[in-house]
Backbone as numpy.savetxt, mean C-alpha at the origin, in Angstrom:
# Nx Ny Nz CAx CAy CAz Cx Cy Cz
8.68 14.64 10.04 7.89 14.82 8.84 7.93 13.53 8.01
6.79 13.14 7.49 6.68 11.91 6.69 6.62 12.26 5.22
7.36 11.53 4.41 7.39 11.75 2.96 6.44 10.76 2.28
5.28 11.18 1.82 4.34 10.24 1.19 4.77 9.81 -0.21
5.71 10.54 -0.83 6.10 10.21 -2.20 6.78 8.84 -2.29
7.45 8.42 -1.24 8.14 7.13 -1.28 7.15 5.97 -1.41
5.98 6.11 -0.79 4.96 5.06 -0.88 4.47 4.92 -2.32
4.22 6.06 -2.97 3.76 6.02 -4.35 4.85 5.48 -5.27
6.10 5.79 -4.98 7.21 5.25 -5.76 7.32 3.74 -5.60
7.09 3.25 -4.39 7.13 1.81 -4.16 5.97 1.11 -4.87
4.80 1.73 -4.86 3.65 1.15 -5.57 3.92 1.07 -7.06
4.51 2.12 -7.60 4.79 2.15 -9.04 5.89 1.17 -9.41
6.97 1.15 -8.63 8.12 0.35 -9.00 7.99 -1.10 -8.56
7.65 -1.34 -7.30 7.63 -2.70 -6.77 6.35 -3.46 -7.10
5.23 -2.76 -7.20 3.94 -3.41 -7.46 3.51 -3.29 -8.92
4.33 -2.63 -9.74 4.05 -2.45 -11.17 2.70 -1.77 -11.42
2.37 -0.79 -10.59 1.14 -0.03 -10.77 1.43 1.17 -11.64
0.84 1.22 -12.82 1.12 2.31 -13.75 -0.10 3.19 -14.02
-1.29 2.60 -14.04 -2.49 3.41 -14.31 -3.69 2.76 -13.65
-4.72 3.57 -13.48 -5.94 3.07 -12.87 -6.73 2.27 -13.88
-7.39 1.24 -13.41 -8.18 0.38 -14.28 -9.61 0.88 -14.44
-10.07 1.69 -13.49 -11.45 2.16 -13.48 -11.51 3.66 -13.75
-12.67 4.15 -14.14 -12.88 5.57 -14.38 -13.87 6.14 -13.38
-13.70 7.41 -13.09 -14.58 8.09 -12.15 -13.93 8.21 -10.79
-14.15 9.34 -10.15 -13.52 9.62 -8.86 -13.88 8.60 -7.77
-15.14 8.19 -7.62 -15.43 7.19 -6.58 -14.72 5.85 -6.82
-14.64 5.43 -8.07 -13.98 4.16 -8.38 -12.47 4.26 -8.22
-11.90 5.40 -8.59 -10.46 5.60 -8.42 -10.12 5.66 -6.94
-10.96 6.32 -6.15 -10.74 6.37 -4.70 -10.77 4.97 -4.10
-11.69 4.16 -4.56 -11.76 2.78 -4.09 -10.51 2.00 -4.48
-10.04 2.20 -5.70 -8.84 1.50 -6.17 -7.60 1.93 -5.38
-7.49 3.22 -5.08 -6.38 3.70 -4.25 -6.47 3.09 -2.85
-7.67 2.96 -2.34 -7.86 2.34 -1.03 -7.40 0.89 -1.02
-7.73 0.14 -2.07 -7.30 -1.25 -2.17 -5.78 -1.35 -2.29
-5.19 -0.45 -3.07 -3.73 -0.45 -3.20 -3.05 -0.12 -1.88
-3.60 0.84 -1.15 -3.03 1.21 0.14 -3.17 0.07 1.14
-4.31 -0.58 1.13 -4.53 -1.71 2.03 -3.55 -2.84 1.73
-3.38 -3.16 0.45 -2.43 -4.21 0.07 -1.01 -3.83 0.47
-0.64 -2.59 0.25 0.71 -2.12 0.62 0.94 -2.27 2.12
-0.04 -1.83 2.91 0.12 -1.90 4.37 0.12 -3.33 4.88
-0.70 -4.19 4.31 -0.72 -5.60 4.73 0.59 -6.31 4.38
1.11 -6.04 3.20 2.39 -6.65 2.82 3.53 -6.13 3.69
3.48 -4.86 4.03 4.48 -4.27 4.92 4.39 -4.89 6.31
3.15 -5.05 6.81 2.95 -5.67 8.12 3.42 -7.13 8.11
3.12 -7.86 7.04 3.52 -9.26 6.96 5.04 -9.40 6.94
5.72 -8.50 6.26 7.19 -8.54 6.23 7.76 -8.26 7.62
7.18 -7.29 8.32 7.65 -6.99 9.68 7.33 -8.13 10.63
6.16 -8.75 10.46 5.76 -9.87 11.31 6.70 -11.06 11.11
7.11 -11.28 9.88 7.99 -12.40 9.57 9.37 -12.19 10.21
9.78 -10.94 10.31 11.08 -10.63 10.93 10.99 -10.57 12.44
9.79 -10.68 12.99 9.61 -10.66 14.44 9.58 -9.27 15.03
9.22 -8.26 14.25 9.20 -6.90 14.73 7.81 -6.42 15.12
6.81 -7.29 15.05 5.44 -6.92 15.40 5.11 -7.56 16.73
4.59 -6.74 17.66 4.20 -7.26 18.97 2.75 -7.67 18.92
2.44 -8.72 19.62 1.05 -9.20 19.74 0.47 -8.58 21.01
-0.58 -7.78 20.85 -1.26 -7.18 21.99 -2.51 -7.98 22.31
-2.70 -8.27 23.60 -3.86 -9.03 24.05 -4.73 -8.17 24.92
């Protein structure tokens, strides 16, 4: 089972995300998407730097 609350805690604490900058459900959904993309890219970059990511050809 995966705990999604830890991701939101990391976004709030480590990325200093406290509130949405835009209003409206479509804009908030887009902002959450950007935050999730940034979180995953930073996570991937940290794993890549440690040599834990395999290159598939």
